[in-house]
Residue frames as a rotation matrix with the C-alpha (Angstrom) as fourth column:
UNK 1
0.019 -0.450 0.893 -26.70
-0.939 0.299 0.171 33.99
-0.344 -0.841 -0.417 22.02
UNK 2
0.670 0.298 0.680 -27.74
-0.192 0.954 -0.229 30.55
-0.717 0.023 0.697 20.74
UNK 3
0.932 -0.349 -0.098 -25.67
-0.062 0.112 -0.992 30.98
0.357 0.931 0.083 17.51
UNK 4
0.184 -0.943 0.277 -22.55
-0.873 -0.286 -0.394 31.68
0.451 -0.169 -0.877 19.60
UNK 5
0.175 -0.042 0.984 -23.02
-0.711 0.686 0.156 28.53
-0.682 -0.726 0.090 21.67
UNK 6
0.894 0.351 0.277 -23.50
-0.041 0.681 -0.731 26.63
-0.446 0.642 0.624 18.48
UNK 7
0.678 -0.729 -0.093 -20.18
-0.296 -0.156 -0.942 27.80
0.673 0.666 -0.322 17.00
UNK 8
0.033 -0.731 0.682 -18.29
-0.996 -0.078 -0.035 27.22
0.079 -0.678 -0.731 20.28
UNK 9
0.465 0.278 0.841 -19.59
-0.395 0.915 -0.085 23.67
-0.793 -0.293 0.535 20.29
UNK 10
0.995 -0.102 0.003 -18.33
0.043 0.386 -0.922 23.21
0.093 0.917 0.388 16.84
UNK 11
0.243 -0.957 0.158 -14.79
-0.682 -0.284 -0.673 24.44
0.689 0.056 -0.722 17.82
UNK 12
-0.006 -0.286 0.958 -14.82
-0.958 0.276 0.076 22.41
-0.286 -0.918 -0.275 20.93
UNK 13
0.787 0.401 0.468 -15.91
-0.227 0.895 -0.384 19.30
-0.573 0.196 0.796 19.04
UNK 14
0.853 -0.511 -0.103 -13.15
-0.111 0.016 -0.994 19.83
0.510 0.859 -0.043 16.51
UNK 15
0.036 -0.820 0.572 -10.54
-0.906 -0.268 -0.328 20.40
0.422 -0.506 -0.752 19.18
UNK 16
0.229 0.123 0.966 -11.63
-0.768 0.632 0.102 17.30
-0.598 -0.765 0.239 21.14
UNK 17
0.965 0.177 0.193 -11.67
-0.009 0.759 -0.651 15.08
-0.262 0.627 0.734 18.07
UNK 18
0.643 -0.759 -0.099 -8.30
-0.313 -0.144 -0.939 16.33
0.699 0.635 -0.330 16.92
UNK 19
-0.083 -0.705 0.705 -6.58
-0.995 0.020 -0.098 15.59
0.055 -0.709 -0.703 20.28
UNK 20
0.499 0.339 0.798 -8.21
-0.450 0.888 -0.096 12.13
-0.741 -0.311 0.595 20.37
UNK 21
0.995 -0.077 0.068 -7.00
0.097 0.499 -0.861 11.30
0.032 0.863 0.504 16.88
UNK 22
0.425 -0.884 0.195 -3.57
-0.662 -0.450 -0.599 12.76
0.617 0.126 -0.777 17.54
UNK 23
-0.049 -0.404 0.914 -3.13
-0.933 0.344 0.102 10.55
-0.356 -0.848 -0.393 20.52
UNK 24
0.714 0.347 0.609 -4.25
-0.103 0.911 -0.399 7.53
-0.693 0.222 0.686 18.56
UNK 25
0.898 -0.434 -0.076 -1.83
-0.068 0.035 -0.997 8.40
0.435 0.900 0.003 15.74
UNK 26
0.213 -0.872 0.440 1.00
-0.938 -0.309 -0.158 8.89
0.274 -0.379 -0.884 18.22
UNK 27
0.095 -0.117 0.989 0.50
-0.665 0.731 0.151 5.45
-0.741 -0.672 -0.009 19.66
UNK 28
0.762 0.294 0.577 -0.07
0.192 0.749 -0.634 3.67
-0.619 0.594 0.514 16.33
UNK 29
0.227 -0.661 0.715 2.21
0.967 0.067 -0.245 5.44
0.113 0.747 0.655 13.87
UNK 30
0.160 -0.293 -0.943 4.22
0.587 -0.740 0.329 8.43
-0.794 -0.606 0.054 14.95
UNK 31
-0.816 -0.525 0.244 4.82
0.488 -0.398 0.776 9.53
-0.310 0.752 0.581 11.39
UNK 32
-0.241 0.853 0.464 1.21
0.822 -0.075 0.564 10.49
0.516 0.517 -0.683 10.93
UNK 33
0.135 0.309 -0.941 1.28
0.871 -0.490 -0.036 13.18
-0.472 -0.815 -0.335 13.67
UNK 34
-0.671 -0.473 -0.571 2.72
0.182 -0.851 0.492 15.93
-0.719 0.226 0.658 11.49
UNK 35
-0.879 0.438 0.189 0.31
0.152 -0.117 0.981 15.48
0.452 0.891 0.036 8.54
UNK 36
-0.065 0.860 -0.506 -2.50
0.944 0.217 0.247 15.19
0.322 -0.462 -0.826 11.14
UNK 37
-0.224 -0.098 -0.970 -1.43
0.650 -0.756 -0.074 18.47
-0.726 -0.647 0.234 12.68
UNK 38
-0.956 -0.185 -0.229 -1.51
-0.050 -0.665 0.745 20.12
-0.291 0.724 0.626 9.23
UNK 39
-0.532 0.846 -0.012 -5.02
0.458 0.300 0.837 18.70
0.712 0.440 -0.547 8.50
UNK 40
0.000 0.564 -0.826 -6.14
0.989 -0.121 -0.082 19.88
-0.146 -0.817 -0.558 11.97
UNK 41
-0.602 -0.327 -0.729 -4.77
0.250 -0.944 0.216 23.47
-0.759 -0.052 0.649 11.16
UNK 42
-0.960 0.278 -0.042 -6.72
-0.117 -0.260 0.959 23.41
0.255 0.925 0.282 7.75
UNK 43
-0.300 0.890 -0.343 -9.83
0.778 0.437 0.452 22.13
0.552 -0.131 -0.824 9.48
UNK 44
-0.033 0.211 -0.977 -9.75
0.811 -0.566 -0.149 25.03
-0.585 -0.797 -0.153 12.01
UNK 45
-0.871 -0.240 -0.429 -9.10
-0.024 -0.851 0.525 27.53
-0.491 0.468 0.735 9.21
UNK 46
-0.757 0.652 0.045 -12.14
0.170 0.129 0.977 26.20
0.631 0.747 -0.209 7.26
UNK 47
-0.043 0.779 -0.626 -14.29
0.978 0.160 0.132 26.27
0.203 -0.606 -0.769 10.26
UNK 48
-0.384 -0.180 -0.906 -13.18
0.491 -0.871 -0.035 29.92
-0.782 -0.458 0.423 11.05
UNK 49
-0.988 0.037 -0.151 -13.96
-0.145 -0.574 0.806 30.96
-0.057 0.818 0.572 7.48
UNK 50
-0.453 0.879 -0.147 -17.37
0.582 0.416 0.698 29.32
0.675 0.231 -0.700 7.73
UNK 51
-0.020 0.431 -0.902 -18.05
0.949 -0.277 -0.154 31.07
-0.316 -0.859 -0.403 10.99
UNK 52
-0.680 -0.353 -0.643 -16.93
0.185 -0.931 0.315 34.44
-0.710 0.096 0.698 9.48
UNK 53
-0.912 0.397 0.108 -19.13
0.072 -0.106 0.992 33.93
0.405 0.912 0.068 6.47
UNK 54
-0.146 0.906 -0.398 -22.12
0.834 0.329 0.443 33.18
0.532 -0.267 -0.804 8.72
UNK 55
-0.187 -0.048 -0.981 -21.40
0.720 -0.686 -0.104 36.20
-0.668 -0.726 0.163 11.01
UNK 56
-0.948 -0.215 -0.236 -21.18
0.007 -0.752 0.659 38.43
-0.319 0.623 0.714 7.79
UNK 57
-0.640 0.766 0.061 -24.51
0.288 0.166 0.943 37.26
0.713 0.621 -0.327 6.46
UNK 58
0.005 0.713 -0.701 -26.12
0.985 0.119 0.128 37.82
0.175 -0.691 -0.701 9.80
UNK 59
-0.442 -0.346 -0.828 -24.64
0.484 -0.869 0.104 41.31
-0.755 -0.355 0.552 10.03
UNK 60
-0.986 0.144 0.082 -25.87
0.004 -0.476 0.880 42.16
0.166 0.868 0.469 6.42
UNK 61
-0.289 0.951 -0.108 -29.42
0.666 0.281 0.691 41.06
0.687 0.128 -0.715 7.44
UNK 62
0.157 0.355 -0.922 -29.35
0.945 -0.324 0.037 43.25
-0.286 -0.877 -0.386 10.56
UNK 63
0.100 -0.161 -0.982 -27.77
-0.020 -0.987 0.159 46.32
-0.995 0.004 -0.102 8.72
UNK 64
0.336 0.046 0.941 -28.78
0.882 0.335 -0.332 46.25
-0.330 0.941 0.072 5.03
UNK 65
-0.767 -0.642 -0.004 -27.07
0.557 -0.668 0.494 48.68
-0.320 0.377 0.869 2.65
UNK 66
-0.095 0.769 -0.632 -29.13
0.041 -0.631 -0.775 51.76
-0.995 -0.099 0.029 1.82
């Protein structure tokens, strides 16, 4: 259960930071918003891959191959 909260906190931190930086980019230089959105999508994909890798490792430890 603690692990799930840890990952949800990481997703929430990434989302919050992304929104704050996007608002800042929108007010300073609107041309940065699209590249920033692409970088945010890449960051979420990387975090999801890390989460999947960690979950897979935890499942393999719980259910080792015979």
